[in-house]
N, CA, C and O atoms as a MOPAC input file, in Angstrom:
PM7 MOZYME 1SCF
protein

 N    -33.82100 1   -34.30300 1   -11.95700 1
 C    -34.80000 1   -33.33900 1   -12.43200 1
 C    -34.34300 1   -32.81900 1   -13.79000 1
 O    -33.18500 1   -32.44600 1   -13.97900 1
 N    -35.25000 1   -32.80600 1   -14.69400 1
 C    -34.98200 1   -32.30400 1   -16.04200 1
 C    -35.28300 1   -30.80100 1   -16.09700 1
 O    -36.11000 1   -30.31400 1   -15.32600 1
 N    -34.62800 1   -30.06500 1   -16.99200 1
 C    -34.89500 1   -28.63400 1   -17.11000 1
 C    -36.37400 1   -28.30800 1   -17.31700 1
 O    -36.85300 1   -27.29100 1   -16.81500 1
 N    -37.09900 1   -29.14700 1   -18.04200 1
 C    -38.52700 1   -28.88400 1   -18.27000 1
 C    -39.32200 1   -28.97400 1   -16.96800 1
 O    -40.24800 1   -28.19500 1   -16.74500 1
 N    -38.95100 1   -29.93400 1   -16.10800 1
 C    -39.59800 1   -30.05100 1   -14.80000 1
 C    -39.29400 1   -28.81400 1   -13.94500 1
 O    -40.16500 1   -28.28500 1   -13.25600 1
 N    -38.05000 1   -28.37600 1   -14.01100 1
 C    -37.64000 1   -27.18600 1   -13.27800 1
 C    -38.44400 1   -25.96500 1   -13.72300 1
 O    -38.94300 1   -25.21100 1   -12.88800 1
 N    -38.56800 1   -25.77100 1   -15.03900 1
 C    -39.32000 1   -24.62900 1   -15.55400 1
 C    -40.76800 1   -24.66500 1   -15.08600 1
 O    -41.34400 1   -23.62700 1   -14.76100 1
 N    -41.35200 1   -25.84700 1   -15.05100 1
 C    -42.72900 1   -26.00200 1   -14.58600 1
 C    -42.85600 1   -25.61700 1   -13.11400 1
 O    -43.79300 1   -24.91600 1   -12.73100 1
 N    -41.91300 1   -26.07500 1   -12.29200 1
 C    -41.91600 1   -25.71900 1   -10.86900 1
 C    -41.73200 1   -24.21600 1   -10.68300 1
 O    -42.38900 1   -23.59600 1    -9.84700 1
 N    -40.83800 1   -23.65100 1   -11.46500 1
 C    -40.54200 1   -22.22900 1   -11.36000 1
 C    -41.78400 1   -21.38400 1   -11.63200 1
 O    -41.97600 1   -20.33800 1   -11.01100 1
 N    -42.61000 1   -21.82700 1   -12.54200 1
 C    -43.84600 1   -21.10900 1   -12.87900 1
 C    -44.90200 1   -21.30800 1   -11.78400 1
 O    -45.62500 1   -20.37500 1   -11.43600 1
 N    -44.98400 1   -22.52100 1   -11.25200 1
 C    -46.03800 1   -22.85200 1   -10.27600 1
 C    -45.74100 1   -22.38900 1    -8.85700 1
 O    -46.67000 1   -22.11600 1    -8.09700 1
 N    -44.47500 1   -22.29400 1    -8.48400 1
 C    -44.09800 1   -21.97000 1    -7.11100 1
 C    -43.59600 1   -20.52500 1    -7.00900 1
 O    -42.62200 1   -20.16900 1    -7.67300 1
 N    -44.23900 1   -19.69400 1    -6.19700 1
 C    -43.75500 1   -18.31700 1    -6.06000 1
 C    -42.36600 1   -18.23800 1    -5.41500 1
 O    -41.60600 1   -17.30500 1    -5.67600 1
 N    -42.04700 1   -19.21600 1    -4.58100 1
 C    -40.73700 1   -19.26100 1    -3.93000 1
 C    -40.22400 1   -20.69800 1    -4.02400 1
 O    -40.88600 1   -21.63600 1    -3.57700 1
 N    -39.04500 1   -20.85600 1    -4.60600 1
 C    -38.48800 1   -22.18100 1    -4.85600 1
 C    -37.01200 1   -22.18500 1    -4.51100 1
 O    -36.26400 1   -21.30700 1    -4.94100 1
 N    -36.59100 1   -23.18000 1    -3.73000 1
 C    -35.17000 1   -23.35800 1    -3.46300 1
 C    -34.75900 1   -24.74600 1    -3.92600 1
 O    -35.38100 1   -25.74800 1    -3.57100 1
 N    -33.69400 1   -24.78600 1    -4.72900 1
 C    -33.11900 1   -26.04600 1    -5.16100 1
 C    -31.88800 1   -26.32700 1    -4.31300 1
 O    -31.04500 1   -25.45200 1    -4.11300 1
 N    -31.79200 1   -27.55100 1    -3.81900 1
 C    -30.63300 1   -27.99800 1    -3.04600 1
 C    -29.93000 1   -29.06800 1    -3.87000 1
 O    -30.42900 1   -30.18800 1    -3.98300 1
 N    -28.78500 1   -28.73900 1    -4.44200 1
 C    -28.01700 1   -29.68300 1    -5.24400 1
 C    -27.07700 1   -30.46100 1    -4.33300 1
 O    -26.40000 1   -29.88500 1    -3.48100 1
 N    -27.04500 1   -31.77500 1    -4.52200 1
 C    -26.21100 1   -32.64100 1    -3.70300 1
 C    -25.67600 1   -33.78600 1    -4.55300 1
 O    -26.05300 1   -33.96300 1    -5.71100 1
 N    -24.78600 1   -34.55500 1    -3.93600 1
 C    -24.26100 1   -35.77100 1    -4.54400 1
 C    -24.21300 1   -36.81100 1    -3.42900 1
 O    -23.83500 1   -36.49500 1    -2.30100 1
 N    -24.58900 1   -38.02900 1    -3.73500 1
 C    -24.62900 1   -39.09400 1    -2.72200 1
 C    -23.28200 1   -39.35700 1    -2.06700 1
 O    -23.23400 1   -39.81600 1    -0.92600 1
 N    -22.19500 1   -39.07700 1    -2.76100 1
 C    -20.86500 1   -39.34000 1    -2.20300 1
 C    -20.29400 1   -38.13900 1    -1.44200 1
 O    -19.16600 1   -38.19900 1    -0.95200 1
 N    -21.04600 1   -37.07500 1    -1.34200 1
 C    -20.59400 1   -35.84500 1    -0.67100 1
 C    -20.99100 1   -35.89000 1     0.81000 1
 O    -22.17300 1   -35.83500 1     1.14800 1
 N    -20.00400 1   -35.98900 1     1.66900 1
 C    -20.26600 1   -36.04300 1     3.10800 1
 C    -20.92600 1   -34.77700 1     3.63700 1
 O    -21.84900 1   -34.84700 1     4.44800 1
 N    -20.45700 1   -33.62600 1     3.18200 1
 C    -21.04000 1   -32.35500 1     3.62200 1
 C    -22.50800 1   -32.28200 1     3.20600 1
 O    -23.35500 1   -31.83300 1     3.97800 1
 N    -22.80500 1   -32.72400 1     1.98500 1
 C    -24.18100 1   -32.71100 1     1.47600 1
 C    -25.09600 1   -33.54500 1     2.37100 1
 O    -26.21200 1   -33.13700 1     2.69300 1
 N    -24.61100 1   -34.70700 1     2.76300 1
 C    -25.38900 1   -35.63400 1     3.57900 1
 C    -25.67700 1   -35.04900 1     4.95800 1
 O    -26.78500 1   -35.19100 1     5.47700 1
 N    -24.70100 1   -34.40400 1     5.54000 1
 C    -24.86200 1   -33.80400 1     6.87900 1
 C    -25.71200 1   -32.54000 1     6.81400 1
 O    -26.52600 1   -32.29800 1     7.70500 1
 N    -25.53400 1   -31.73900 1     5.78400 1
 C    -26.20800 1   -30.44300 1     5.67600 1
 C    -27.68600 1   -30.56100 1     5.31500 1
 O    -28.49400 1   -29.76000 1     5.78600 1
 N    -28.05700 1   -31.53600 1     4.49400 1
 C    -29.43300 1   -31.65200 1     4.01000 1
 C    -30.48200 1   -31.65600 1     5.12300 1
 O    -31.41700 1   -30.86000 1     5.04600 1
 N    -30.38600 1   -32.50400 1     6.15400 1
 C    -31.45000 1   -32.49700 1     7.17100 1
 C    -31.54900 1   -31.16000 1     7.90700 1
 O    -32.63200 1   -30.75200 1     8.32700 1
 N    -30.42200 1   -30.49200 1     8.05500 1
 C    -30.42200 1   -29.19600 1     8.73300 1
 C    -31.09100 1   -28.13300 1     7.86800 1
 O    -31.87400 1   -27.32400 1     8.36500 1
 N    -30.78300 1   -28.13600 1     6.57800 1
 C    -31.40000 1   -27.18300 1     5.64800 1
 C    -32.90200 1   -27.45800 1     5.55100 1
 O    -33.71600 1   -26.53600 1     5.58700 1
 N    -33.24800 1   -28.71300 1     5.42900 1
 C    -34.65300 1   -29.11000 1     5.32300 1
 C    -35.45200 1   -28.65400 1     6.55000 1
 O    -36.54800 1   -28.11000 1     6.41800 1
 N    -34.89900 1   -28.87900 1     7.72400 1
 C    -35.56600 1   -28.47600 1     8.96600 1
 C    -35.68700 1   -26.95300 1     9.05500 1
 O    -36.73800 1   -26.43200 1     9.42700 1
 N    -34.61400 1   -26.24500 1     8.71300 1
 C    -34.64200 1   -24.77700 1     8.73600 1
 C    -35.72900 1   -24.24200 1     7.81500 1
 O    -36.49600 1   -23.36000 1     8.20300 1
 N    -35.79700 1   -24.76700 1     6.60800 1
 C    -36.78200 1   -24.28600 1     5.64800 1
 C    -38.20300 1   -24.58800 1     6.12800 1
 O    -39.09500 1   -23.74800 1     6.01100 1
 N    -38.40100 1   -25.76600 1     6.65800 1
 C    -39.72700 1   -26.16200 1     7.13400 1
 C    -40.18600 1   -25.30800 1     8.31700 1
 O    -41.34500 1   -24.89800 1     8.38200 1
 N    -39.27700 1   -25.04600 1     9.24400 1
 C    -39.63800 1   -24.31100 1    10.45900 1
 C    -39.70500 1   -22.80100 1    10.25900 1
 O    -40.62400 1   -22.15100 1    10.75800 1
 N    -38.73700 1   -22.23500 1     9.53300 1
 C    -38.65800 1   -20.77500 1     9.42000 1
 C    -39.24800 1   -20.20900 1     8.12700 1
 O    -39.74000 1   -19.08100 1     8.10300 1
 N    -39.19400 1   -21.00400 1     7.05200 1
 C    -39.59900 1   -20.49500 1     5.74300 1
 C    -40.54500 1   -21.46800 1     5.04300 1
 O    -40.22800 1   -21.97000 1     3.96500 1
 N    -41.69000 1   -21.73400 1     5.63800 1
 C    -42.57900 1   -22.77700 1     5.10900 1
 C    -43.17700 1   -22.46400 1     3.73100 1
 O    -43.66500 1   -23.37200 1     3.05900 1
 N    -43.14800 1   -21.22400 1     3.30900 1
 C    -43.72400 1   -20.88100 1     2.00700 1
 C    -42.72900 1   -21.06000 1     0.85800 1
 O    -43.07700 1   -20.85900 1    -0.30600 1
 N    -41.50100 1   -21.43500 1     1.18700 1
 C    -40.50800 1   -21.72300 1     0.14900 1
 C    -40.55300 1   -23.21600 1    -0.13800 1
 O    -40.37100 1   -24.04200 1     0.75700 1
 N    -40.79700 1   -23.54600 1    -1.39000 1
 C    -40.83900 1   -24.94600 1    -1.82000 1
 C    -39.39400 1   -25.41700 1    -2.00900 1
 O    -38.68000 1   -24.90900 1    -2.87300 1
 N    -38.97100 1   -26.38300 1    -1.20200 1
 C    -37.60000 1   -26.89500 1    -1.23700 1
 C    -37.54700 1   -28.19300 1    -2.02900 1
 O    -38.31900 1   -29.11700 1    -1.77200 1
 N    -36.62900 1   -28.26000 1    -2.99500 1
 C    -36.48000 1   -29.45100 1    -3.82500 1
 C    -35.02700 1   -29.90900 1    -3.77300 1
 O    -34.10300 1   -29.13100 1    -4.01300 1
 N    -34.84800 1   -31.17200 1    -3.45700 1
 C    -33.51700 1   -31.79200 1    -3.41600 1
 C    -33.21000 1   -32.36300 1    -4.80500 1
 O    -33.98800 1   -33.14900 1    -5.34500 1
 N    -32.06900 1   -31.96000 1    -5.37600 1
 C    -31.70600 1   -32.34500 1    -6.73700 1
 C    -30.34800 1   -33.05800 1    -6.71600 1
 O    -29.34600 1   -32.47700 1    -6.29900 1
 N    -30.31800 1   -34.30400 1    -7.16100 1
 C    -29.07100 1   -35.06700 1    -7.25800 1
 C    -28.31700 1   -34.55200 1    -8.48300 1
 O    -28.75600 1   -34.75300 1    -9.61500 1
 N    -27.19800 1   -33.89700 1    -8.25800 1
 C    -26.48000 1   -33.19500 1    -9.32100 1
 C    -26.02500 1   -34.12000 1   -10.45000 1
 O    -26.12200 1   -33.75300 1   -11.62100 1
 N    -25.53500 1   -35.30400 1   -10.11800 1
 C    -25.04100 1   -36.22300 1   -11.15400 1
 C    -26.16900 1   -36.71600 1   -12.05600 1
 O    -25.95300 1   -36.95100 1   -13.24500 1
 N    -27.35400 1   -36.87300 1   -11.50700 1
 C    -28.49100 1   -37.32800 1   -12.29600 1
 C    -29.18100 1   -36.17500 1   -13.02300 1
 O    -30.00900 1   -36.40200 1   -13.90500 1
 N    -28.84600 1   -34.95700 1   -12.65800 1
 C    -29.46100 1   -33.76600 1   -13.25400 1
 C    -28.39000 1   -32.85000 1   -13.82700 1
 O    -28.41200 1   -31.63800 1   -13.61300 1
 N    -27.45900 1   -33.44100 1   -14.55200 1
 C    -26.32100 1   -32.67500 1   -15.08900 1
 C    -26.76100 1   -31.52300 1   -15.99200 1
 O    -26.18200 1   -30.43700 1   -15.95100 1
 N    -27.77400 1   -31.76500 1   -16.79600 1
 C    -28.22100 1   -30.72000 1   -17.71900 1
 C    -28.73300 1   -29.50100 1   -16.95200 1
 O    -28.39100 1   -28.36400 1   -17.27800 1
 N    -29.54700 1   -29.74600 1   -15.93900 1
 C    -30.07300 1   -28.64300 1   -15.12800 1
 C    -28.94600 1   -27.96600 1   -14.34900 1
 O    -28.88200 1   -26.73800 1   -14.29300 1
 N    -28.06100 1   -28.76100 1   -13.75000 1
 C    -26.93500 1   -28.19900 1   -12.99500 1
 C    -26.09100 1   -27.30100 1   -13.90100 1
 O    -25.67100 1   -26.21800 1   -13.49300 1
 N    -25.84900 1   -27.75300 1   -15.11700 1
 C    -25.07700 1   -26.94500 1   -16.06100 1
 C    -25.80900 1   -25.68300 1   -16.46600 1
 O    -25.21500 1   -24.60700 1   -16.55100 1
 N    -27.09900 1   -25.82000 1   -16.71400 1
 C    -27.91700 1   -24.66900 1   -17.10100 1
 C    -27.90500 1   -23.60000 1   -16.01400 1
 O    -27.89800 1   -22.40500 1   -16.30800 1
 N    -27.90100 1   -24.04000 1   -14.74800 1
 C    -27.91100 1   -23.09600 1   -13.62600 1
 C    -26.50000 1   -22.77700 1   -13.11700 1
 O    -26.34200 1   -22.08500 1   -12.11200 1
 N    -25.48200 1   -23.28200 1   -13.81300 1
 C    -24.08200 1   -23.06900 1   -13.42500 1
 C    -23.81600 1   -23.52800 1   -11.99200 1
 O    -23.07100 1   -22.88200 1   -11.25500 1
 N    -24.42400 1   -24.63400 1   -11.60700 1
 C    -24.20300 1   -25.20300 1   -10.28000 1
 C    -23.08900 1   -26.23600 1   -10.43400 1
 O    -23.35100 1   -27.40200 1   -10.73000 1
 N    -21.85400 1   -25.80400 1   -10.23200 1
 C    -20.69200 1   -26.62000 1   -10.54700 1
 C    -20.09400 1   -27.33900 1    -9.34600 1
 O    -19.18600 1   -28.15500 1    -9.51200 1
 N    -20.57800 1   -27.05900 1    -8.14600 1
 C    -20.08700 1   -27.77000 1    -6.97000 1
 C    -21.24600 1   -28.03200 1    -6.01700 1
 O    -22.27200 1   -27.35300 1    -6.04800 1
 N    -21.05200 1   -29.02700 1    -5.18000 1
 C    -22.07600 1   -29.39400 1    -4.20500 1
 C    -21.48200 1   -29.32400 1    -2.80300 1
 O    -20.27200 1   -29.49300 1    -2.64900 1
 N    -22.28500 1   -29.08400 1    -1.78900 1
 C    -23.69100 1   -28.74100 1    -1.90300 1
 C    -23.86100 1   -27.34700 1    -2.48800 1
 O    -22.99900 1   -26.47800 1    -2.36200 1
 N    -25.00200 1   -27.17500 1    -3.12900 1
 C    -25.31400 1   -25.88400 1    -3.71600 1
 C    -26.78800 1   -25.58200 1    -3.58000 1
 O    -27.62700 1   -26.47600 1    -3.69400 1
 N    -27.10300 1   -24.33200 1    -3.33900 1
 C    -28.49300 1   -23.91100 1    -3.17600 1
 C    -28.75500 1   -22.68200 1    -4.02600 1
 O    -27.92200 1   -21.78100 1    -4.13000 1
 N    -29.93100 1   -22.66900 1    -4.62900 1
 C    -30.35600 1   -21.51300 1    -5.41700 1
 C    -31.79100 1   -21.19700 1    -5.01800 1
 O    -32.65700 1   -22.07200 1    -5.03500 1
 N    -32.03600 1   -19.94300 1    -4.66000 1
 C    -33.36900 1   -19.49400 1    -4.26600 1
 C    -33.95600 1   -18.62000 1    -5.36600 1
 O    -33.33900 1   -17.65500 1    -5.81500 1
 N    -35.17100 1   -18.98700 1    -5.78900 1
 C    -35.89400 1   -18.23500 1    -6.80500 1
 C    -37.16800 1   -17.66500 1    -6.18400 1
 O    -37.89400 1   -18.37300 1    -5.48600 1
 N    -37.43000 1   -16.40700 1    -6.43700 1
 C    -38.67400 1   -15.76200 1    -6.00200 1
 C    -39.35200 1   -15.21000 1    -7.24600 1
 O    -38.76900 1   -14.42600 1    -7.99400 1
 N    -40.58900 1   -15.63300 1    -7.45100 1
 C    -41.36200 1   -15.23600 1    -8.62400 1
 C    -40.57100 1   -15.45100 1    -9.92200 1
 O    -40.59600 1   -14.61800 1   -10.82800 1
 N    -39.87100 1   -16.58900 1    -9.98700 1
 C    -39.16600 1   -16.97500 1   -11.19200 1
 C    -37.78500 1   -16.37000 1   -11.38200 1
 O    -37.10500 1   -16.68400 1   -12.35900 1
 N    -37.35900 1   -15.51000 1   -10.46800 1
 C    -36.06900 1   -14.83600 1   -10.60500 1
 C    -35.11100 1   -15.31500 1    -9.51500 1
 O    -35.50000 1   -15.46200 1    -8.35600 1
 N    -33.85100 1   -15.55500 1    -9.89800 1
 C    -32.85400 1   -15.97800 1    -8.92000 1
 C    -32.49000 1   -14.80700 1    -8.01000 1
 O    -32.16300 1   -13.71400 1    -8.47300 1
 N    -32.55600 1   -15.07100 1    -6.67700 1
 C    -32.22700 1   -14.03000 1    -5.70600 1
 C    -31.02700 1   -14.37100 1    -4.83900 1
 O    -30.36700 1   -13.47800 1    -4.30700 1
 N    -30.74400 1   -15.65300 1    -4.69600 1
 C    -29.67600 1   -16.05200 1    -3.78600 1
 C    -29.07900 1   -17.36400 1    -4.26600 1
 O    -29.78600 1   -18.24400 1    -4.75800 1
 N    -27.77300 1   -17.47900 1    -4.11700 1
 C    -27.06900 1   -18.68900 1    -4.53200 1
 C    -25.90600 1   -18.90900 1    -3.57300 1
 O    -25.23900 1   -17.96000 1    -3.15900 1
 N    -25.67300 1   -20.16100 1    -3.23000 1
 C    -24.54800 1   -20.51100 1    -2.36600 1
 C    -24.02900 1   -21.88000 1    -2.77000 1
 O    -24.80700 1   -22.77500 1    -3.10000 1
 N    -22.71900 1   -22.03800 1    -2.74400 1
 C    -22.12400 1   -23.33500 1    -3.00400 1
 C    -21.07100 1   -23.60900 1    -1.94700 1
 O    -20.53700 1   -22.69600 1    -1.31500 1
 N    -20.78900 1   -24.88800 1    -1.77200 1
 C    -19.79000 1   -25.27600 1    -0.79500 1
 C    -20.35900 1   -25.33900 1     0.60400 1
 O    -21.55400 1   -25.56100 1     0.80000 1
 N    -19.50000 1   -25.14300 1     1.55400 1
 C    -19.88300 1   -25.30200 1     2.95300 1
 C    -20.44100 1   -24.00200 1     3.52400 1
 O    -19.72700 1   -23.24900 1     4.18700 1
 N    -21.70000 1   -23.74800 1     3.26700 1
 C    -22.38600 1   -22.55400 1     3.75100 1
 C    -22.88200 1   -22.81100 1     5.17300 1
 O    -23.40800 1   -23.88600 1     5.46000 1
 N    -22.71900 1   -21.84400 1     6.05300 1
 C    -23.22400 1   -22.02000 1     7.41400 1
 C    -24.74000 1   -21.82800 1     7.42400 1
 O    -25.29100 1   -21.06100 1     6.63500 1
 N    -25.39400 1   -22.53900 1     8.33200 1
 C    -26.84900 1   -22.40300 1     8.44900 1
 C    -27.24400 1   -20.99700 1     8.87200 1
 O    -28.28000 1   -20.48500 1     8.44800 1
 N    -26.42800 1   -20.37800 1     9.69900 1
 C    -26.70200 1   -19.00800 1    10.12700 1
 C    -26.71500 1   -18.04300 1     8.95700 1
 O    -27.58700 1   -17.17900 1     8.86400 1
 N    -25.75100 1   -18.19000 1     8.06900 1
 C    -25.68100 1   -17.33300 1     6.88400 1
 C    -26.87000 1   -17.59400 1     5.96300 1
 O    -27.46700 1   -16.65800 1     5.43000 1
 N    -27.21000 1   -18.86700 1     5.77800 1
 C    -28.37300 1   -19.22900 1     4.95800 1
 C    -29.64300 1   -18.62600 1     5.54300 1
 O    -30.46400 1   -18.07200 1     4.81100 1
 N    -29.80500 1   -18.73000 1     6.85000 1
 C    -31.00300 1   -18.19400 1     7.50200 1
 C    -31.07200 1   -16.68000 1     7.37100 1
 O    -32.13600 1   -16.13500 1     7.07700 1
 N    -29.97100 1   -16.00300 1     7.58200 1
 C    -29.93700 1   -14.53900 1     7.49400 1
 C    -30.31100 1   -14.05200 1     6.09900 1
 O    -31.15400 1   -13.16800 1     5.95000 1
 N    -29.68200 1   -14.62900 1     5.08500 1
 C    -29.94500 1   -14.19300 1     3.71400 1
 C    -31.37000 1   -14.53400 1     3.27900 1
 O    -32.03600 1   -13.72900 1     2.62900 1
 N    -31.82800 1   -15.72000 1     3.63900 1
 C    -33.17400 1   -16.14100 1     3.26000 1
 C    -34.22600 1   -15.33400 1     4.01000 1
 O    -35.26000 1   -14.98700 1     3.44000 1
 N    -33.98000 1   -15.03900 1     5.25300 1
 C    -34.94000 1   -14.31400 1     6.09000 1
 C    -35.29000 1   -12.95400 1     5.49900 1
 O    -36.46300 1   -12.58900 1     5.42200 1
 N    -34.30300 1   -12.22900 1     5.09400 1
 C    -34.52600 1   -10.89300 1     4.53500 1
 C    -35.40500 1   -10.96800 1     3.29000 1
 O    -36.34900 1   -10.19200 1     3.14100 1
 N    -35.09300 1   -11.89500 1     2.40700 1
 C    -35.87300 1   -12.05000 1     1.17200 1
 C    -37.28300 1   -12.56000 1     1.46500 1
 O    -38.25300 1   -12.12300 1     0.84700 1
 N    -37.38400 1   -13.48200 1     2.40600 1
 C    -38.67500 1   -14.06600 1     2.78000 1
 C    -39.60900 1   -12.98600 1     3.33500 1
 O    -40.78600 1   -12.92500 1     2.98000 1
 N    -39.07100 1   -12.15100 1     4.19600 1
 C    -39.88000 1   -11.07300 1     4.78400 1
 C    -40.34600 1   -10.09200 1     3.73200 1
 O    -41.48200 1    -9.62100 1     3.79300 1
 N    -39.49700 1    -9.77200 1     2.76500 1
 C    -39.87800 1    -8.84900 1     1.69900 1
 C    -41.02300 1    -9.42500 1     0.85900 1
 O    -41.89000 1    -8.68900 1     0.38800 1
 N    -41.01500 1   -10.73000 1     0.68200 1
 C    -42.01100 1   -11.34400 1    -0.19700 1
 C    -43.30300 1   -11.72900 1     0.52100 1
 O    -44.38900 1   -11.57600 1    -0.03800 1
 N    -43.19500 1   -12.22000 1     1.74000 1
 C    -44.35800 1   -12.82200 1     2.39500 1
 C    -44.89400 1   -12.05200 1     3.59600 1
 O    -45.99700 1   -12.35200 1     4.05500 1
 N    -44.18200 1   -11.09700 1     4.11200 1
 C    -44.67500 1   -10.41500 1     5.32700 1
 C    -44.87700 1    -8.94300 1     5.11100 1
 O    -45.28500 1    -8.23400 1     6.03100 1

């Protein structure tokens, strides 16, 4: 994903989460289906985008996403939550839930 594509998504989507990964990252591979399922089931109004960090170095650098897996949640164009490394799904759900309820419920 190029920074221009990201900016376009940020404008069009009221809630956007980027999931940065690398194909050689075992944690990334295991975590992705769990994150995807959680977002789909609990937070369907958040647009989730999977971003291959090595192919999107410019965007990763712009967002200071220096390790994978990494997630950044934007609401109305503003960053509200960021996590890198081995984040537990429970922690992700708790932090996202509070923000989701403030915005959508």
